[in-house]
N, C-alpha and C positions, 0 to 999 in steps of 0.2 A: 266756427273761429275756435270755438271753445270742443268741437268733436278733430278739432285737427290737434289741438292740445291733448285731449285726452288719449285720443292716439298714440299721439310721443311718448305721451307715459308710458301707456302699456307697451309700447316698443322695447322702450330703456327696463323697463321691470323686467320683461320677457327676455332682454338681455343677460343681467344681471342674473337671473335666474339659470340662465343656458351659464354662464361663467363659475354660477358654485356649483352646478350637477359637473359642469370638466373639474372643476378644481377636490370634487368629490369621488369623480373614478379614477383621477389622476391618483390621488391620496391612498383607496383601497389597490389599484394597482401596485401603486408601494408597498405596499402592507403587504400583498401576495408573495411580490418577486421577493423581499428582506423573510417572508415567513420560507417561502420557497429555499432561499440562501441557506438560512439558520438552521432546515430539516437536512441539507446535506452535510454540514458541518457537524450537524449533531452524529449523522449516519457517519459519518467520518471517524470522529473521536472515538466511537463505539468502537467499527473498527478497529481501530488503532489500539485499545485496552485489550482486544479480546485477540490477537491473532496472535500465533504462537512465535514465542520468540525464542532463539538461540546466540548465544554464545559462541561464538568461534574464536581458535586460536591456533597458532603453528609455534614451535621455536627452531629454530634456524640453529645447527649441530655440527659440530668439524667434521671432514672423513664424506668418503665415498657411501653411495648407495646404501646409508646409515640413516637406520626406522629405528623411532622408539613409540609402540602405539598407547596409545591411555585409552583402558577401556569404555568411559563414562557413557552413558545412555542422556545423561542430559543436558549435554554438551556438542557444536560440534567439534571436537578437542580434535586435532588432527597429529598430534602427540609430538614429536619431535622429529623433524626430517636433515639430514643433511643436504647441497648443495643437489638438484637433478634427480632429484628423485623427488616419487607423489601419496597419494594417499587417497582412499576416496571413505566417505561418508554415509548410512544412506538414512530418511527419514522414513516412516511409513505411515501411505494416506488413506483415507476410505471417505469414501463422501455420505456414509449414513442414511438416512432416511431421504434425502434430496440429490437433484443434480447439482454437484457443488463445484465453482470456480475457483482454481487455486492460480494467485500471485506470489512471487519471491521476489522481495527486495534484501541484496547485501550490503553493509554499513563499514565502514572500517576500512583499518591499513591491508586488513585480508580479505577483502574484497574483490580486488581485481587477479586476487590467486585463485578463485576457487570458479571452476564451469560448471552448470547446471546444465544435469542428464536434460531438462524439459522446465519450461517456465511460460505463465498464461495457459492453462491449458483445463481442460473442462475433467470430471472422473462424474460420471453414473451414478446414478440411484443401488448402492450397495457393493457399486467397485470399488478395491481394493489397488492401490500403486504405490511402488517402492521409486521416491526422489532422489536421486544421485547427485551425491556432491564431490567435483575433483578437484586436489588441490595439487598445483604439480609446480615446486620448490624451484627456481631458477637456478644454474649454475654460481651465478653472480652474487643471490643472496648476502650479505653481510652474516658472518658467523656471529652466533648469541643475539639472532632481532627477536624480537619476537611481534607478530605481526598478532592483530586481535580485530575485533568487529561484532557484530550480529548479522545472523541473519533471521526475517521475520516472514513467517507465514502467515498469509489471509486466504480463508476459506470463506468467502460469500457465494449464497444460494441463488442458484443460477436460477433469475429471474426473465430472460432475453430468449 
């Protein structure tokens, strides 16, 4: 009888030990998952901070086929455009010391007017590429309207 009680007691201890062990494993798995999520968020924030950011703008002017060009190189300024005209700006890219994945995001009211020559592509080590930004001003654009926004260029080392 005493052996049965001892056996039951040992079984109960074993179950409690298993439950404690499962909780520890579950807690460890949660910590690993949260650590991984934190790492991804951290890398994402760093990429946003180091991304090349260009202010983009264009002003709609009166007339037909008129273009006023702003020669700045610090931003994507398409100048002054009348309806049914277009302008093109370029950004030179190079991969430097490693193969690099390039991804471009456009924001603001100007975003829908800009067409990219290429997006989400890879440039090889030492390769140079010219990224083309074409803006077409529709004939229906209201005169005096200034379209603005941002273009963010992410350069990620290709690890895959």
